[in-house]
C-alpha positions, 0 to 999 in steps of 0.5 A: 480529491486525490484518487489512488490505484488499488495496488496504491492504496494496498501499498499504503496498508501494508506500510502502515500495518508493516509499522518499522517493518515495512521495506520493499520485500515486506511489503511486497510479501504483504501484498501477495499474502493479501491478493495472491496476486501474481505481481514482480517486486518492481510492480510494488517499487514503482507505487512506492516511489510515486507515492514518495512523489506525492508525499504520501510516503518518506523513505528512511535508510536503516543500517547496513547488514552484514546479510545484504552484503553491507547494503541498507534496507530502505524502509518506509513511512506513511505521512499525514497526508498518506493517511488523509488519502488513505481515509478519502479512499476508504471513505470513497469505497464504502460509500460506491458500495452502499447499497450493492448487496441488496442489488446483488441478491435482488438480481440473484436468480 
């Protein structure tokens, strides 16, 4: 089974949640909003590229806009493989956490 890093998982979830508005900066802002982590934009672009190489994301070039000096945004879409690996990671996380709450309660002082 393909294992995702926490950041890769958050990138895929962000792309899924943002839908047609999933581009680098919006994904970055979504992750910052969820986690409060102090990450740089490049900390998000590296996993985006890795996830594309693995076939979990596709990139679609948007139309050039005057606000960006005629440059186009690069939008990201999750693939079927990306959804599948995200589901597997979620199932793994749920299985790993099963029973932990009871252990924490038992060991509380």
